[in-house]
C-alpha positions as CSV (number, residue, x, y, z in Angstrom):
1,X,125.5,95.4,122.2
2,X,124.0,96.8,119.1
3,X,121.4,94.5,117.6
4,X,122.1,93.5,113.9
5,X,119.2,94.3,111.7
6,X,118.5,93.0,108.2
7,X,116.8,95.6,106.3
8,X,114.2,95.9,103.6
9,X,111.1,97.8,104.4
10,X,107.5,96.7,104.2
11,X,104.5,98.4,105.7
12,X,102.2,96.9,108.3
13,X,101.6,93.5,106.8
14,X,103.3,91.1,104.4
15,X,100.6,91.6,101.7
16,X,101.6,95.2,100.9
17,X,105.0,94.8,99.2
18,X,104.7,97.3,96.3
19,X,104.5,95.6,92.9
20,X,104.8,97.8,89.8
21,X,101.1,97.7,89.2
22,X,100.5,99.0,92.7
23,X,102.4,102.2,92.3
24,X,100.0,105.2,91.8
25,X,101.4,108.6,90.9
26,X,99.7,111.4,92.9
27,X,98.3,114.3,91.0
28,X,98.7,116.4,94.1
29,X,101.3,115.4,96.7
30,X,99.5,116.9,99.6
31,X,100.5,114.5,102.2
32,X,104.3,114.6,101.7
33,X,104.0,118.4,101.2
34,X,102.4,118.8,104.6
35,X,105.2,116.8,106.1
36,X,107.8,119.1,104.7
37,X,105.9,122.2,105.5
38,X,105.7,121.2,109.2
39,X,109.5,121.8,109.4
40,X,110.8,125.3,110.2
41,X,111.3,127.6,107.2
42,X,114.8,128.8,106.3
43,X,114.9,132.6,106.7
44,X,115.3,134.5,103.4
45,X,115.8,131.3,101.5
46,X,114.5,131.1,97.9
47,X,111.6,128.7,97.3
48,X,113.0,125.3,96.5
49,X,111.8,122.9,93.9
50,X,108.9,120.8,95.1
51,X,109.9,117.3,96.0
52,X,107.8,114.7,94.2
53,X,106.4,111.6,96.0
54,X,104.3,108.8,94.8
55,X,101.9,106.6,96.7
56,X,103.1,103.1,96.7
57,X,100.3,101.3,98.7
58,X,98.2,101.3,101.7
59,X,97.6,98.8,104.5
60,X,94.4,96.8,104.6
61,X,94.7,96.1,108.3
62,X,94.3,98.3,111.3
63,X,91.6,100.6,112.7
64,X,90.3,103.3,110.5
65,X,91.1,105.9,113.2
66,X,90.0,109.6,113.1
67,X,89.6,111.8,110.0
68,X,92.9,113.5,111.0
69,X,96.1,111.7,110.4
70,X,99.8,111.9,111.4
71,X,102.9,111.2,109.5
72,X,106.3,109.4,110.1
73,X,109.3,109.7,107.8
74,X,111.9,107.0,107.4
75,X,115.0,106.7,105.3
76,X,117.1,103.5,104.8
77,X,120.7,104.3,104.0
78,X,122.9,101.6,102.3
79,X,126.6,102.2,102.9
80,X,128.9,102.1,99.8
81,X,132.6,102.2,100.2
82,X,133.9,105.6,99.1
83,X,136.4,106.0,96.3
84,X,139.3,108.3,96.4
85,X,138.1,110.5,93.5
86,X,134.6,111.3,94.6
87,X,133.5,114.1,96.8
88,X,130.6,114.4,99.3
89,X,129.7,113.4,102.8
90,X,131.2,110.2,104.3
91,X,130.6,108.3,107.5
92,X,133.7,106.8,109.2
93,X,133.3,103.2,110.1
94,X,135.6,100.9,112.1
95,X,135.5,97.7,110.2
96,X,137.5,94.7,111.3
97,X,140.0,97.0,113.0
98,X,140.4,99.3,110.0
99,X,139.0,102.8,109.6
100,X,137.0,103.0,106.3
101,X,135.0,105.8,104.7
102,X,131.6,104.9,103.4
103,X,129.0,106.9,101.5
104,X,125.4,106.5,102.7
105,X,122.9,106.2,99.8
106,X,119.1,106.2,100.0
107,X,117.3,103.0,99.4
108,X,113.6,102.8,98.4
109,X,111.5,100.9,100.9
110,X,110.8,97.5,99.5
111,X,114.1,97.2,97.6
112,X,115.8,93.9,98.6
113,X,119.2,94.1,100.3
114,X,121.9,91.5,100.2
115,X,123.4,89.6,103.1
116,X,126.5,91.4,104.4
117,X,125.4,94.9,103.4
118,X,125.8,97.7,105.9
119,X,122.7,99.8,106.7
120,X,121.7,102.8,108.7
121,X,118.2,104.2,109.2
122,X,116.8,107.6,110.2
123,X,113.4,108.7,111.5
124,X,111.6,112.1,111.4
125,X,108.1,112.7,112.7
126,X,105.7,115.5,111.5
127,X,104.3,115.7,115.0
128,X,106.2,115.9,118.2
129,X,106.5,112.8,120.4
130,X,108.8,110.0,121.6
131,X,110.1,107.3,119.3
132,X,110.5,103.6,120.2
133,X,111.8,101.0,117.8
134,X,111.3,97.2,118.4
135,X,113.0,94.5,116.5
136,X,112.3,90.7,116.3
137,X,113.5,88.0,114.0
138,X,111.1,86.5,111.5
139,X,111.3,82.9,110.3
140,X,110.2,81.0,107.2
141,X,107.3,79.4,109.2
142,X,105.9,82.9,110.0
143,X,107.0,82.6,113.6
144,X,108.6,85.5,115.3
145,X,111.6,85.8,117.7
146,X,111.8,87.6,121.0
147,X,110.9,91.3,120.8
148,X,113.7,93.6,121.6
149,X,113.4,97.4,122.1
150,X,116.5,98.5,120.2
151,X,115.8,102.3,120.6
152,X,116.0,104.2,122.8
153,X,119.1,103.0,124.7
154,X,121.5,105.0,126.8
155,X,124.3,104.2,124.4
156,X,122.5,106.1,121.6
157,X,121.9,109.8,122.2
158,X,122.1,109.2,125.9
159,X,118.6,107.7,125.7
160,X,117.1,110.9,124.2
161,X,114.2,109.8,121.9
162,X,112.2,113.0,121.3
163,X,111.0,113.5,117.7
164,X,109.6,116.5,115.9
165,X,109.3,118.0,112.5
166,X,112.9,118.7,111.2
167,X,114.5,116.7,114.1
168,X,116.3,113.7,112.7
169,X,117.0,110.5,114.7
170,X,119.6,108.2,113.3
171,X,119.8,104.5,114.4
172,X,122.6,103.8,115.1
173,X,124.0,107.2,116.0
174,X,127.0,108.5,114.1
175,X,129.2,108.1,117.2
176,X,127.9,104.6,118.1
177,X,130.3,101.7,117.8
178,X,129.4,100.1,115.5
179,X,127.5,102.9,113.7
180,X,125.8,100.6,111.2
181,X,123.7,97.5,111.1
182,X,124.8,94.5,109.0
183,X,122.4,92.2,107.2
184,X,123.0,88.8,108.7
185,X,121.1,85.6,109.5
186,X,121.3,84.1,113.0
187,X,119.8,80.8,111.9
188,X,119.2,79.2,108.5
189,X,115.4,79.5,108.5
190,X,115.4,83.2,109.3
191,X,113.9,85.2,106.4
192,X,114.0,88.7,107.8
193,X,113.2,90.9,110.7
194,X,110.0,92.5,112.0
195,X,110.4,96.2,112.9
196,X,107.9,98.2,114.8
197,X,108.2,102.0,115.0
198,X,106.1,103.7,117.7
199,X,105.7,107.4,118.4
200,X,103.8,108.3,121.6
201,X,102.7,111.8,122.7
202,X,104.3,111.2,126.2
203,X,107.2,108.9,127.2
204,X,106.4,105.3,128.1
205,X,107.0,105.4,131.8
206,X,106.9,101.6,132.4
207,X,110.1,101.0,130.4
208,X,113.5,100.9,132.0
209,X,116.0,102.1,129.4
210,X,119.6,100.8,129.7
211,X,122.6,100.7,127.4
212,X,121.4,97.3,126.0
213,X,118.3,96.5,124.0
214,X,115.4,95.8,126.4
215,X,113.6,92.5,126.2
216,X,109.8,92.9,125.9
217,X,107.1,90.2,126.2
218,X,104.9,89.1,123.4
219,X,101.9,90.2,125.5
220,X,103.1,93.8,125.8
221,X,103.9,94.1,122.1
222,X,100.6,92.5,121.0
223,X,98.7,94.9,123.3
224,X,100.4,97.9,121.7
225,X,99.7,96.6,118.2
226,X,96.0,96.0,119.0
227,X,95.5,99.4,120.7
228,X,97.6,101.6,118.5
229,X,97.7,99.9,115.1
230,X,95.9,101.9,112.4
231,X,95.5,102.1,108.6
232,X,98.5,103.4,106.9
233,X,99.6,104.7,103.5
234,X,103.2,104.7,102.2
235,X,104.7,107.3,99.9
236,X,108.1,107.1,98.2
237,X,110.3,110.0,97.0
238,X,110.1,109.6,93.3
239,X,113.7,110.1,92.5
240,X,115.3,109.6,95.9
241,X,116.7,106.1,95.5
242,X,120.5,106.1,95.2
243,X,121.0,109.7,96.3
244,X,123.8,110.3,98.7
245,X,123.8,111.6,102.2
246,X,124.0,115.4,102.3
247,X,125.8,117.7,104.7
248,X,122.6,119.0,106.2
249,X,121.4,115.5,106.9
250,X,124.7,114.6,108.5
251,X,124.6,117.7,110.7
252,X,121.0,117.1,111.7
253,X,121.6,113.5,112.6
254,X,124.7,114.3,114.7
255,X,123.3,117.3,116.6
256,X,119.6,117.7,117.7
257,X,120.1,121.4,117.7
258,X,120.5,121.3,113.9
259,X,116.9,121.0,112.4
260,X,116.1,120.2,108.8
261,X,114.2,123.0,107.1
262,X,111.6,123.1,104.4
263,X,114.4,123.5,101.8
264,X,116.4,120.4,102.9
265,X,115.9,116.9,101.6
266,X,112.8,115.0,102.8
267,X,112.7,111.5,104.1
268,X,112.8,108.8,101.4
269,X,109.6,107.1,102.7
270,X,106.6,108.8,104.4
271,X,103.9,106.9,106.2
272,X,100.5,108.5,106.7
273,X,98.9,106.9,109.8
274,X,95.2,107.2,110.6
275,X,95.8,108.4,114.2
276,X,95.5,111.9,115.7
277,X,98.4,113.8,117.1
278,X,97.2,113.1,120.7
279,X,97.3,109.3,120.0
280,X,100.3,106.8,119.8
281,X,101.2,106.1,116.2
282,X,102.5,102.7,115.2
283,X,103.8,101.2,112.0
284,X,104.8,97.6,111.6
285,X,107.3,96.8,108.9
286,X,109.0,93.6,107.6
287,X,112.7,93.9,107.1
288,X,113.5,91.2,104.5
289,X,116.8,90.1,103.1
290,X,117.9,88.1,100.1
291,X,120.9,85.9,99.5
292,X,120.8,85.8,95.7
293,X,122.9,88.3,93.7
294,X,121.2,91.5,92.5
């Protein structure tokens, strides 16, 4: 069973939601530029226009880590029902027994999302490794629900969770059923979800991956957070919000053999993590939802 997520992104702790006064334009977007340059170059392609990112905030918790840092890219896609007149890439969704075409559009991390909206997420890592994604409900009291490992599962990509520069992992996969998450409360005091994305240099051998999300213990997750949590900065693509899914992103998400190149769109959000490439890299995010109209 695919776990329902309720998505709005926050980095590492609840105090880092980006307010307008926190947004700092970068004079030199070196960190996002390095992320893109880690991808393979497209042969004989003209030099594309540089993608502009801005630093939104940085976490105040976590270990300082080494001078070197690694990066993880994430894009939240909000699904909008396609109209007959428009062109562009679509995703086919089975919704209440009907086949419906939807347009995935980028959402900036931190933008509230409404109950009932359909969401997809994609990950890309600058450094090679293995991706694990944990979800747990968050309640108004600050308490957290049971931690569930929602990726990898054998239902999505047959359990394949390797990441690398240019290699896109979509959750859920395009051929999953359902192939989207829906923002939904499971109890009245639930205010959101906690999401942990972890990239390890080698696979975690003590996990048994099946077709269903794997129940983890609080002790195991707390140990990972303490050992692998590090200071993190978050960068947003300056003009990415609202842009539609492209054909190259669709192809890269559907087939691991299709890599994104330096000339293809970058992730909407890039996290810079104070951890070296030979260390596990962990980001903790809050996925918050709202019920009021926007």
